[in-house]
N, CA and C atoms as a LAMMPS dump frame, in Angstrom:
ITEM: TIMESTEP
0
ITEM: NUMBER OF ATOMS
522
ITEM: BOX BOUNDS ff ff ff
-5.0000000000000000e+02 5.0000000000000000e+02
-5.0000000000000000e+02 5.0000000000000000e+02
-5.0000000000000000e+02 5.0000000000000000e+02
ITEM: ATOMS id mol type element x y z
1 1 1 N 395.481 218.469 255.237
2 1 2 C 396.36 218.875 256.422
3 1 3 C 397.594 219.656 256.191
4 2 1 N 397.989 220.728 256.908
5 2 2 C 398.634 221.242 257.138
6 2 3 C 400.252 221.172 257.79
7 3 1 N 401.583 221.394 257.402
8 3 2 C 402.506 221.079 258.172
9 3 3 C 402.602 222.1 258.949
10 4 1 N 404.12 222.274 260.233
11 4 2 C 404.018 223.373 261.138
12 4 3 C 404.357 224.47 260.367
13 5 1 N 404.452 224.763 258.977
14 5 2 C 405.035 225.897 258.597
15 5 3 C 403.9 226.639 257.766
16 6 1 N 402.533 226.16 257.75
17 6 2 C 401.693 226.618 256.986
18 6 3 C 401.393 225.843 255.561
19 7 1 N 402.253 224.971 255.086
20 7 2 C 402.212 224.491 253.804
21 7 3 C 401.337 223.281 253.842
22 8 1 N 400.696 223.054 252.544
23 8 2 C 399.856 221.883 252.562
24 8 3 C 400.746 220.511 252.357
25 9 1 N 400.156 219.577 253.206
26 9 2 C 401.176 217.922 253.094
27 9 3 C 399.743 217.122 252.06
28 10 1 N 400.683 216.337 251.012
29 10 2 C 399.722 215.542 250.717
30 10 3 C 400.112 214.164 250.949
31 11 1 N 399.157 213.396 251.032
32 11 2 C 399.653 212.051 251.335
33 11 3 C 400.251 211.057 250.364
34 12 1 N 401.122 209.959 250.652
35 12 2 C 401.613 209.391 249.613
36 12 3 C 401.067 208.82 248.506
37 13 1 N 399.881 208.413 248.473
38 13 2 C 399.058 207.783 247.796
39 13 3 C 398.286 208.802 247.039
40 14 1 N 398.179 210.171 247.411
41 14 2 C 397.233 211.161 246.697
42 14 3 C 395.81 211.258 246.761
43 15 1 N 394.987 212.006 246.12
44 15 2 C 393.35 211.942 246.37
45 15 3 C 392.862 210.475 245.93
46 16 1 N 391.808 210.248 246.569
47 16 2 C 390.961 208.911 246.357
48 16 3 C 390.32 209.11 244.918
49 17 1 N 390.575 208.147 244.139
50 17 2 C 389.906 208.004 243.048
51 17 3 C 389.145 206.8 242.858
52 18 1 N 389.961 205.438 242.825
53 18 2 C 389.21 204.357 242.816
54 18 3 C 389.848 203.701 244.136
55 19 1 N 388.945 202.979 244.68
56 19 2 C 389.022 202.164 245.983
57 19 3 C 388.074 201.153 246.19
58 20 1 N 388.648 199.75 246.624
59 20 2 C 387.522 198.644 247.095
60 20 3 C 387.142 198.906 248.618
61 21 1 N 385.868 199.023 248.729
62 21 2 C 385.101 198.639 249.808
63 21 3 C 384.151 197.667 250.065
64 22 1 N 384.358 196.79 251.268
65 22 2 C 383.262 195.234 250.909
66 22 3 C 383.776 194.436 249.891
67 23 1 N 385.09 194.473 249.221
68 23 2 C 385.467 193.857 248.245
69 23 3 C 384.926 194.191 247.184
70 24 1 N 384.41 195.327 246.713
71 24 2 C 383.692 195.95 245.549
72 24 3 C 384.175 196.926 245.005
73 25 1 N 384.568 197.319 244.065
74 25 2 C 385.26 198.205 243.268
75 25 3 C 384.549 199.658 243.239
76 26 1 N 384.785 200.769 243.465
77 26 2 C 384.084 201.924 243.523
78 26 3 C 385.144 202.959 242.996
79 27 1 N 384.014 203.983 242.483
80 27 2 C 384.698 205.152 241.798
81 27 3 C 384.362 206.618 242.715
82 28 1 N 385.327 207.453 243.221
83 28 2 C 384.731 208.417 243.792
84 28 3 C 384.059 209.499 242.639
85 29 1 N 382.74 209.827 242.903
86 29 2 C 382.347 210.89 242.166
87 29 3 C 382.194 212.38 242.601
88 30 1 N 381.943 211.967 243.79
89 30 2 C 381.608 213.193 244.855
90 30 3 C 381.968 213.595 246.39
91 31 1 N 382.377 214.262 246.803
92 31 2 C 382.845 214.23 248.302
93 31 3 C 382.29 215.719 248.894
94 32 1 N 381.301 215.546 249.487
95 32 2 C 380.526 216.464 250.504
96 32 3 C 381.366 216.515 252.002
97 33 1 N 382.066 217.419 252.374
98 33 2 C 382.908 217.329 253.828
99 33 3 C 381.934 217.671 254.942
100 34 1 N 381.445 218.941 254.481
101 34 2 C 380.65 219.246 255.165
102 34 3 C 379.249 218.387 255.9
103 35 1 N 378.886 217.834 254.619
104 35 2 C 377.637 216.593 255.199
105 35 3 C 378.602 215.096 255.564
106 36 1 N 379.696 215.114 255.623
107 36 2 C 380.498 213.997 255.623
108 36 3 C 380.158 212.928 254.725
109 37 1 N 379.775 213.016 253.493
110 37 2 C 379.278 212.096 252.557
111 37 3 C 379.862 212.051 251.391
112 38 1 N 380.355 210.627 250.866
113 38 2 C 380.969 210.467 249.536
114 38 3 C 379.907 209.778 248.582
115 39 1 N 379.771 210.142 247.295
116 39 2 C 379.254 209.341 246.552
117 39 3 C 379.913 208.597 245.697
118 40 1 N 379.54 207.406 245.426
119 40 2 C 380.459 206.553 244.437
120 40 3 C 379.852 205.783 243.371
121 41 1 N 380.191 205.095 242.488
122 41 2 C 379.724 204.302 241.673
123 41 3 C 380.483 202.979 241.771
124 42 1 N 379.341 202.167 242.043
125 42 2 C 379.906 200.773 242.366
126 42 3 C 379.696 199.891 241.265
127 43 1 N 380.976 199.638 240.55
128 43 2 C 381.216 198.651 239.388
129 43 3 C 380.364 197.303 239.459
130 44 1 N 380.079 196.476 240.566
131 44 2 C 379.716 195.37 240.431
132 44 3 C 378.366 195.298 240.528
133 45 1 N 377.971 196.319 241.398
134 45 2 C 376.21 196.757 241.33
135 45 3 C 375.693 197.346 240.475
136 46 1 N 376.563 198.114 239.649
137 46 2 C 375.875 198.999 238.426
138 46 3 C 375.037 200.198 239.006
139 47 1 N 375.524 200.948 240.146
140 47 2 C 374.567 202.135 240.399
141 47 3 C 375.548 202.989 241.138
142 48 1 N 375.185 203.732 241.69
143 48 2 C 375.617 204.967 242.293
144 48 3 C 375.242 204.462 243.892
145 49 1 N 376.216 204.71 244.763
146 49 2 C 376.186 204.321 246.322
147 49 3 C 376.547 205.838 247.118
148 50 1 N 375.998 206.118 248.114
149 50 2 C 376.444 207.026 249.182
150 50 3 C 376.819 206.562 250.541
151 51 1 N 377.885 206.994 251.152
152 51 2 C 378.497 206.442 252.399
153 51 3 C 379.03 207.515 253.445
154 52 1 N 379.301 207.103 254.452
155 52 2 C 379.745 208.11 255.103
156 52 3 C 381.161 208.345 254.899
157 53 1 N 381.694 209.461 254.819
158 53 2 C 383.258 209.678 254.109
159 53 3 C 384.301 209.15 254.993
160 54 1 N 383.95 209.334 256.447
161 54 2 C 385.012 209.067 257.457
162 54 3 C 384.709 207.363 257.333
163 55 1 N 383.857 206.938 257.465
164 55 2 C 383.792 205.383 257.444
165 55 3 C 384.549 204.609 256.213
166 56 1 N 384.399 205.612 255.143
167 56 2 C 385.121 205.156 253.493
168 56 3 C 386.612 205.3 254.095
169 57 1 N 387.33 206.564 254.554
170 57 2 C 388.365 206.485 254.584
171 57 3 C 389.225 205.419 255.364
172 58 1 N 388.307 204.812 256.562
173 58 2 C 388.928 204.104 257.599
174 58 3 C 389.115 202.896 257.281
175 59 1 N 387.873 202.315 256.177
176 59 2 C 387.502 201.021 255.781
177 59 3 C 388.334 200.82 254.413
178 60 1 N 388.476 201.61 253.576
179 60 2 C 388.745 201.448 252.314
180 60 3 C 390.052 200.679 251.933
181 61 1 N 390.166 199.929 251.007
182 61 2 C 391.45 199.421 250.217
183 61 3 C 391.923 200.001 249.042
184 62 1 N 393.111 200.168 248.91
185 62 2 C 393.196 201.092 247.65
186 62 3 C 393.253 200.145 246.546
187 63 1 N 393.074 200.759 245.218
188 63 2 C 392.822 199.919 243.906
189 63 3 C 394.318 200.531 243.299
190 64 1 N 394.823 199.434 242.451
191 64 2 C 395.682 199.722 241.586
192 64 3 C 395.643 199.319 240.095
193 65 1 N 395.968 200.142 238.984
194 65 2 C 395.92 199.778 237.991
195 65 3 C 396.805 198.415 237.52
196 66 1 N 396.381 198.048 236.48
197 66 2 C 397.436 196.909 235.902
198 66 3 C 398.928 197.508 235.597
199 67 1 N 399.265 198.667 235.388
200 67 2 C 400.652 199.291 235.255
201 67 3 C 401.301 199.428 236.869
202 68 1 N 400.199 199.789 237.591
203 68 2 C 401.166 199.817 238.905
204 68 3 C 401.537 198.14 239.472
205 69 1 N 400.347 197.192 239.45
206 69 2 C 400.413 196.06 239.463
207 69 3 C 401.712 195.537 239.076
208 70 1 N 401.918 195.43 237.956
209 70 2 C 402.993 195.08 237.404
210 70 3 C 404.473 195.398 237.697
211 71 1 N 404.441 196.806 238.042
212 71 2 C 405.634 197.368 238.72
213 71 3 C 406.077 196.863 239.909
214 72 1 N 404.93 196.773 240.716
215 72 2 C 405.412 196.084 242.117
216 72 3 C 405.768 194.77 241.941
217 73 1 N 405.44 194.118 240.597
218 73 2 C 405.878 192.603 240.399
219 73 3 C 407.326 192.92 239.755
220 74 1 N 407.589 194.017 239.34
221 74 2 C 408.857 193.782 238.298
222 74 3 C 408.622 192.965 237.057
223 75 1 N 407.245 193.148 236.855
224 75 2 C 407.196 192.494 235.058
225 75 3 C 406.141 193.481 234.126
226 76 1 N 406.077 193.085 233.053
227 76 2 C 405.444 194.059 232.23
228 76 3 C 403.905 193.831 232.111
229 77 1 N 403.353 195.076 231.786
230 77 2 C 401.696 194.912 231.867
231 77 3 C 401.312 193.599 230.803
232 78 1 N 401.93 193.818 229.711
233 78 2 C 401.501 192.361 229.015
234 78 3 C 401.578 191 229.614
235 79 1 N 402.675 190.926 230.66
236 79 2 C 402.691 189.702 231.147
237 79 3 C 401.673 189.383 232.265
238 80 1 N 400.686 190.32 232.849
239 80 2 C 399.709 189.9 233.582
240 80 3 C 398.783 190.16 232.955
241 81 1 N 398.214 190.532 231.589
242 81 2 C 397.507 190.83 230.649
243 81 3 C 397.096 189.254 230.134
244 82 1 N 398.277 188.488 229.88
245 82 2 C 398.289 187.356 229.208
246 82 3 C 398.301 186.091 230.205
247 83 1 N 398.601 186.366 231.571
248 83 2 C 398.076 185.604 232.281
249 83 3 C 396.549 185.512 232.607
250 84 1 N 395.728 186.68 232.466
251 84 2 C 394.613 186.817 232.416
252 84 3 C 393.785 186.144 231.617
253 85 1 N 394.432 186.275 230.426
254 85 2 C 393.721 185.657 229.214
255 85 3 C 394.037 184.461 229.176
256 86 1 N 394.796 183.766 229.382
257 86 2 C 395.156 182.507 229.41
258 86 3 C 394.626 181.534 230.772
259 87 1 N 393.971 182.494 231.649
260 87 2 C 393.058 181.872 232.758
261 87 3 C 394.242 181.181 233.835
262 88 1 N 395.167 181.871 234.002
263 88 2 C 396.075 181.067 234.99
264 88 3 C 395.87 182.316 236.026
265 89 1 N 395.332 183.299 236.14
266 89 2 C 395.446 183.81 237.338
267 89 3 C 393.968 184.678 237.508
268 90 1 N 393.079 184.802 238.235
269 90 2 C 391.753 185.022 237.871
270 90 3 C 391.947 186.514 237.864
271 91 1 N 390.98 187.137 237.084
272 91 2 C 390.547 188.453 236.474
273 91 3 C 390.106 189.399 237.403
274 92 1 N 391.092 190.667 237.887
275 92 2 C 390.488 191.28 238.588
276 92 3 C 389.202 191.974 237.812
277 93 1 N 388.478 192.929 239.296
278 93 2 C 387.581 193.849 239.002
279 93 3 C 387.625 194.877 237.73
280 94 1 N 386.991 195.08 236.961
281 94 2 C 387.226 196.246 235.903
282 94 3 C 386.421 197.401 236.087
283 95 1 N 387.205 198.41 235.058
284 95 2 C 386.092 199.744 235.422
285 95 3 C 385.406 199.378 233.893
286 96 1 N 384.24 200.5 233.848
287 96 2 C 383.591 200.435 232.238
288 96 3 C 383.156 201.678 232.009
289 97 1 N 382.991 201.996 231.148
290 97 2 C 382.321 203.323 230.748
291 97 3 C 380.704 203.311 231.189
292 98 1 N 380.381 204.432 231.931
293 98 2 C 379.157 204.705 232.682
294 98 3 C 377.898 205.156 231.882
295 99 1 N 378.207 204.085 230.729
296 99 2 C 376.889 204.481 229.825
297 99 3 C 376.087 203.287 229.125
298 100 1 N 375.361 203.168 228.487
299 100 2 C 374.46 201.718 228.215
300 100 3 C 375.318 200.877 227.85
301 101 1 N 376.318 201.366 227.102
302 101 2 C 377.339 200.187 226.384
303 101 3 C 378.323 199.342 227.488
304 102 1 N 378.865 199.981 228.406
305 102 2 C 379.771 199.45 229.57
306 102 3 C 380.253 198.389 228.809
307 103 1 N 381.218 198.889 227.988
308 103 2 C 382.48 198.558 227.51
309 103 3 C 383.812 198.606 228.457
310 104 1 N 384.491 197.063 228.421
311 104 2 C 385.501 196.962 229.64
312 104 3 C 386.415 198.311 229.32
313 105 1 N 386.856 198.835 230.763
314 105 2 C 387.716 199.87 230.223
315 105 3 C 389.333 199.447 230.749
316 106 1 N 389.434 199.259 231.942
317 106 2 C 390.753 198.621 232.83
318 106 3 C 390.571 198.551 234.071
319 107 1 N 391.21 197.095 234.249
320 107 2 C 391.248 196.247 235.306
321 107 3 C 391.902 197.045 236.583
322 108 1 N 391.339 197.017 237.815
323 108 2 C 391.615 197.673 238.951
324 108 3 C 392.169 196.357 240.132
325 109 1 N 393.401 196.325 240.534
326 109 2 C 393.716 195.337 241.083
327 109 3 C 393.763 195.863 242.777
328 110 1 N 393.329 194.973 243.588
329 110 2 C 393.276 194.712 245.097
330 110 3 C 394.496 194.079 245.552
331 111 1 N 394.795 193.796 246.801
332 111 2 C 395.905 193.318 247.325
333 111 3 C 396.086 191.817 247.384
334 112 1 N 394.738 191.221 247.241
335 112 2 C 394.588 189.538 247.12
336 112 3 C 395.021 189.641 245.963
337 113 1 N 394.601 190.333 244.657
338 113 2 C 394.837 190.245 243.352
339 113 3 C 396.104 189.931 242.865
340 114 1 N 396.935 190.548 243.614
341 114 2 C 398.101 191.177 243.213
342 114 3 C 399.052 190.035 244.001
343 115 1 N 398.519 189.54 245.177
344 115 2 C 399.435 188.166 245.705
345 115 3 C 399.075 186.739 244.935
346 116 1 N 397.783 186.863 244.511
347 116 2 C 397.596 185.904 243.848
348 116 3 C 398.638 185.736 242.564
349 117 1 N 398.758 186.863 241.718
350 117 2 C 399.692 186.99 240.528
351 117 3 C 401.286 186.894 240.929
352 118 1 N 401.343 187.343 242.067
353 118 2 C 402.964 186.918 242.77
354 118 3 C 403.045 185.501 242.72
355 119 1 N 402.013 184.664 243.605
356 119 2 C 401.975 183.141 243.312
357 119 3 C 402.307 182.479 242.189
358 120 1 N 401.455 182.714 241.012
359 120 2 C 401.678 182.573 239.83
360 120 3 C 402.827 182.822 239.215
361 121 1 N 403.497 184.099 239.241
362 121 2 C 404.58 184.11 238.76
363 121 3 C 405.709 183.718 239.279
364 122 1 N 405.634 183.259 240.491
365 122 2 C 407.209 182.685 241.137
366 122 3 C 407.058 181.03 240.838
367 123 1 N 406.312 180.821 239.957
368 123 2 C 406.24 179.262 239.53
369 123 3 C 406.525 179.377 237.706
370 124 1 N 406.837 180.661 237.446
371 124 2 C 407.22 180.789 235.886
372 124 3 C 408.55 180.992 235.934
373 125 1 N 409.491 180.843 234.973
374 125 2 C 410.964 180.756 234.626
375 125 3 C 410.962 181.72 233.71
376 126 1 N 411.952 182.638 233.847
377 126 2 C 412.173 183.931 233.005
378 126 3 C 413.544 183.507 232.342
379 127 1 N 413.569 183.688 231.131
380 127 2 C 414.547 183.701 230.313
381 127 3 C 414.747 182.415 229.702
382 128 1 N 416.031 181.83 229.142
383 128 2 C 416.191 180.523 228.445
384 128 3 C 415.704 179.799 229.432
385 129 1 N 415.478 178.156 228.922
386 129 2 C 415.116 177.315 229.544
387 129 3 C 416.384 176.718 230.168
388 130 1 N 416.529 176.445 231.413
389 130 2 C 417.951 176.019 232.415
390 130 3 C 418.179 174.505 231.815
391 131 1 N 419.348 173.877 231.733
392 131 2 C 419.693 172.592 231.545
393 131 3 C 419.075 171.592 232.763
394 132 1 N 419.163 171.931 233.702
395 132 2 C 418.471 171.139 235.082
396 132 3 C 416.913 171.333 235.373
397 133 1 N 416.239 172.066 234.359
398 133 2 C 415.036 172.263 234.182
399 133 3 C 414.434 173.185 235.752
400 134 1 N 415.524 173.978 236.524
401 134 2 C 415.001 174.279 237.845
402 134 3 C 414.045 175.921 237.171
403 135 1 N 413.347 176.524 237.881
404 135 2 C 412.713 177.831 237.938
405 135 3 C 413.606 178.731 238.088
406 136 1 N 413.585 179.671 237.724
407 136 2 C 414.379 181.106 238.309
408 136 3 C 413.596 182.196 237.961
409 137 1 N 412.527 182.443 238.922
410 137 2 C 411.621 183.902 238.456
411 137 3 C 412.334 185.34 239.052
412 138 1 N 413.302 185.748 237.742
413 138 2 C 414.231 186.759 238.362
414 138 3 C 413.533 188.202 238.768
415 139 1 N 414.007 188.561 239.56
416 139 2 C 413.628 189.797 240.381
417 139 3 C 412.022 190.151 240.589
418 140 1 N 411.707 188.938 240.956
419 140 2 C 410.318 188.974 241.938
420 140 3 C 410.647 189.275 242.977
421 141 1 N 409.842 190.18 243.714
422 141 2 C 410.274 190.389 245.128
423 141 3 C 409.533 189.26 245.892
424 142 1 N 410.219 189.417 247.03
425 142 2 C 409.491 188.146 248.138
426 142 3 C 408.078 188.541 248.673
427 143 1 N 407.143 187.597 249.269
428 143 2 C 405.847 187.989 249.709
429 143 3 C 405.913 189.329 250.501
430 144 1 N 407.033 188.981 251.406
431 144 2 C 407.168 190.086 252.498
432 144 3 C 407.546 191.59 251.97
433 145 1 N 408.175 191.788 250.853
434 145 2 C 408.518 192.802 249.877
435 145 3 C 407.467 193.231 249.237
436 146 1 N 406.694 192.368 248.854
437 146 2 C 405.583 192.95 247.871
438 146 3 C 404.387 193.165 249.046
439 147 1 N 404.107 192.688 250.095
440 147 2 C 403.44 193.392 250.848
441 147 3 C 403.782 195.06 251.388
442 148 1 N 405.009 194.893 251.619
443 148 2 C 405.48 196.18 251.841
444 148 3 C 405.481 197.182 250.824
445 149 1 N 405.311 196.95 249.753
446 149 2 C 405.388 197.656 248.603
447 149 3 C 403.904 198.087 248.595
448 150 1 N 402.874 196.954 248.738
449 150 2 C 401.378 197.613 248.599
450 150 3 C 400.992 198.592 249.44
451 151 1 N 401.379 198.158 250.752
452 151 2 C 401.004 198.917 251.784
453 151 3 C 401.491 200.526 252.277
454 152 1 N 402.7 200.507 251.189
455 152 2 C 403.866 201.601 251.25
456 152 3 C 404.427 201.792 252.696
457 153 1 N 405.167 200.477 253.304
458 153 2 C 405.835 200.506 254.145
459 153 3 C 407.581 200.852 253.722
460 154 1 N 408.285 200.967 254.377
461 154 2 C 409.591 201.194 254.255
462 154 3 C 410.348 199.991 254.492
463 155 1 N 411.053 199.659 253.668
464 155 2 C 412.132 198.226 253.325
465 155 3 C 413.447 198.795 253.821
466 156 1 N 413.799 198.287 255.002
467 156 2 C 415.152 198.634 255.472
468 156 3 C 416.156 197.261 255.008
469 157 1 N 417.254 197.648 253.899
470 157 2 C 418.034 196.586 253.684
471 157 3 C 419.329 196.9 253.996
472 158 1 N 420.443 195.716 254.643
473 158 2 C 421.758 195.574 255.27
474 158 3 C 422.465 194.892 254.513
475 159 1 N 423.732 195.737 254.243
476 159 2 C 424.658 195.268 253.019
477 159 3 C 425.345 194.474 253.939
478 160 1 N 425.446 193.224 253.412
479 160 2 C 426.168 192.151 253.851
480 160 3 C 427.185 191.496 252.593
481 161 1 N 428.42 192.023 252.847
482 161 2 C 429.265 191.504 251.921
483 161 3 C 428.86 192.571 250.648
484 162 1 N 428.702 191.896 249.224
485 162 2 C 428.294 192.485 248.309
486 162 3 C 426.937 192.396 247.951
487 163 1 N 425.885 191.946 248.953
488 163 2 C 424.368 191.585 248.587
489 163 3 C 423.965 192.497 249.715
490 164 1 N 422.583 192.821 249.385
491 164 2 C 421.765 193.451 250.333
492 164 3 C 420.804 192.489 250.68
493 165 1 N 420.464 192.555 251.978
494 165 2 C 419.25 191.577 252.324
495 165 3 C 418.345 192.205 253.278
496 166 1 N 417.228 192.113 253.035
497 166 2 C 416.362 193.123 253.571
498 166 3 C 416.049 192.645 255.186
499 167 1 N 415.824 193.445 255.981
500 167 2 C 415.44 193.609 257.486
501 167 3 C 414.022 194.113 257.734
502 168 1 N 413.717 193.194 258.527
503 168 2 C 412.126 193.528 259.008
504 168 3 C 412.087 194.198 260.526
505 169 1 N 410.819 194.813 260.511
506 169 2 C 410.402 195.107 261.699
507 169 3 C 409.542 193.879 262.535
508 170 1 N 409.133 194.085 263.85
509 170 2 C 408.424 193.027 264.555
510 170 3 C 407.111 192.764 263.979
511 171 1 N 406.822 193.743 262.954
512 171 2 C 405.533 193.781 262.339
513 171 3 C 404.982 192.766 261.606
514 172 1 N 403.859 192.181 261.952
515 172 2 C 403.43 190.939 261.276
516 172 3 C 402.745 191.511 260.184
517 173 1 N 403.335 190.644 258.872
518 173 2 C 403.174 190.895 257.224
519 173 3 C 401.956 189.729 257.025
520 174 1 N 401.225 189.167 257.452
521 174 2 C 400.618 188.304 257.357
522 174 3 C 399.141 188.772 256.599
């Protein structure tokens, strides 16, 4: 897409590489804009699949790496990996080498996986145990802030005294 002065404008997310379509993880292999087709590797089905490119652009959901998901949740990558290994959260879909061994490479998170991880992390205390036994999940964003971060919406904060409070549009974040 070109701007009014002729320079090329990139989208916020960048080019398509990994995405979810029909709750299945895909990797882009080839796009033919002239024929309006995209060839992908579908990880859960273990095969190459072709789709209409305009339908994919309209219906795809973004896929996030573990590092990106951890950054959204203000936690470290190890925290999420430990929660998966302990069985506290369900393991997201993963990529693997496209050869006969099919060794796991990395987890790819969708919005539902990140919200699940947020629900678990909101029940975990961070830091030394409190005397009253209360749970304090420090620096964890609210669910609304998290959804805005995932969907790359802008968050408006208003300063009230010495603290900043988020102000939301009338848009529904459910």
